[in-house]
N, C-alpha and C positions, 0 to 999 in steps of 0.2 A: 622070472625075477631072480636075481642073485641073492644068495644067502648072506645075512649079516654076519659079522664076526663079533663074538661076545667076549668081553674081558671081565674078570672078577674085580669088583671095586676094592676088595681087600688087598689085591696085589698090584693095582694100577698106580702108576706114578703120574700125577697130573703135571702139566707143563705150564709155565707162565704164558699168559695170553691165549691159551687154548680155549676155544668156545665149546661149551657143553650145554646142550639143550636139556633141561631138567624136566622130566615128564610129570604129569599131574599125580600119578600114583606115588612118586618119590616125595613130592611136596606134601602129600597126605600122610606119609610116614614122618616127615619132618615137622609139620604143623597140623597135627590131626585134630579133628573136632572132639569135643568132650565126650560125645556118645560112643566114640570109637576108642577102646583102650589102646595103649601103645602097641602097635602091631609088632610081630616078631622080627620084621626087617628094620625097625626104626633105628636100632643101634648101629647096624651096618651102614645104613644110608647117612646117619648122622656123622659117623666117622669119615665116610667118603666125602661128604659135603665140607667137613672141616678141612680135610686134606686138599680139596679143590680150592677153597678160599686161601689156605696157607700157601699154596703153590702160586697164587695169583692167577689162577685160571679164571675164565669169565663165564659164570652161570648165565644162561639165556632164558628169558621167559617170552612167550608169544601168546597171542590171543586164544588159540585153541586150547593150550595148556591151562591158562588162567580160567577160561570158561569151564573146562572139565573139573578143575580143582574146586571152584565155587559151587558148581552143581552137585558134585559128590559130597562135599562138606555139608551143604544144606540138607541134602537127602539123608545122610547119616543121622543128623539130628532130628529131622522130621520123622523118620522111621522109628527112631528110638523113643522119642518123647511125645510127639504130637499127632501121629496118625489116628489114634483113638478119638481125639477131640475134633480133628479135621480130616475126615476120610478123603476129601479132595485136596490135593496139594495146593492148587491155586487158591482155594479158600484160606488155607493156612498162610500162604505167601501174602495175601491181602489183609491179614488180621493184625491186630495190635500185638499179639503174641510173637509174631515174626520179627518185630523190630530189634529185640536184643540179639537174636540169632543172626539176623542180617548184618548188624553192626559188628558182631564178633567175626563173622566170615570176611567182611570187607577189611577189618583191621588186620587179619592174618594175610589177606591178599596184598594189603599195603606193605607188609613186611617182606613178602616174596618179591614184590616190585623193587623194594629198597636193596635187596640182596642180589638182584639180577640186572642184566642188561636187557631192556625191552627191545624186541625185534619184530618185524612183520613177516608173515608168511608170504613167500613169493608165488602166490596163486597164478599169476600170469606166466610163470616159467615152468611150473610143474607139468608133468605128463598127466593131465586131468583125465583124458579118456581111459588110460590104463588104470588109474586109481578107481575110477567109477566102474569099469568092467570088473576089476577084482572085488570091489565092494558088492556089486550085483551078484557075483558068483558065490559070495559068502566066504571067500578066502582071505578077505582083508576088511578090517574096520576102517571106515573112511578117514577118521581123525588120525589113526595110526599111520595110514598111508601118506597123509599130508605131512605128518611130523618126520617120517623117514625121508620123504622126498625133499623136505626143507633142509634136513641135515645133509643129505647127499649133495644138493645144489650148493650149499654154503660151506661144505667141508667141515661140518661140526660133528661131534660125537653126541650120542644120546644116552643120558643116564636114566634108566628105566628099570622097573620091576616086572614089566609086562612080558609074560612068557610067550605071547603071540608075536612079539617083535622079531620075527625070524627072517623076513624078506626085505630086500631093498639095497643090499650091497654097502651098508654103512657099518661103522664100528659102534657097538653098543657097550655100555658099562653097566654092570648089574651085580646084584647079590643073589639073584634068583637061580637056583641050581638047574631048574628046567630049561631056562633060556641059555645058560652056560653049556649044558649038554647038547642042546639043539643047534647051537652056532659056535662050534669051536673056532678059535683064532687061527 
């Protein structure tokens, strides 16, 4: 697989109409759950997202990203506040205590959807055997492979903080120094 090219969000000039797939980890910096204090990258991604919107670029959301966002959001809260009362996550999810957390997570997801253009993953077009082989070898996370392949097929850039997003031959925008060092432009 070809290396990605990483560009620093602080120096990147977003273009009108440019499609940017925003990864779940960035959404967690922008719309983080209460249990997670504002992470150290929040300000950098907040500035990048403001620049993206000001330039009239198009932030994209798709099902894998929204799923990862909701799952991590809820798990952060569960781990911080509820694990002691509900050792089994499913018991917590089915409890009345979950209702307020579920509503908050869905409200934040609704804001993400309002800020973004929903798109579908082109599962029928991706090189699924390669993604599955790389996943089986441990060199690739399946969801990451799908996101990169979706960006490659659609000509989108990926806004991510994931230091593992090094392969796929796409352009990634990041504030993560490890990813910037691993994938020079």
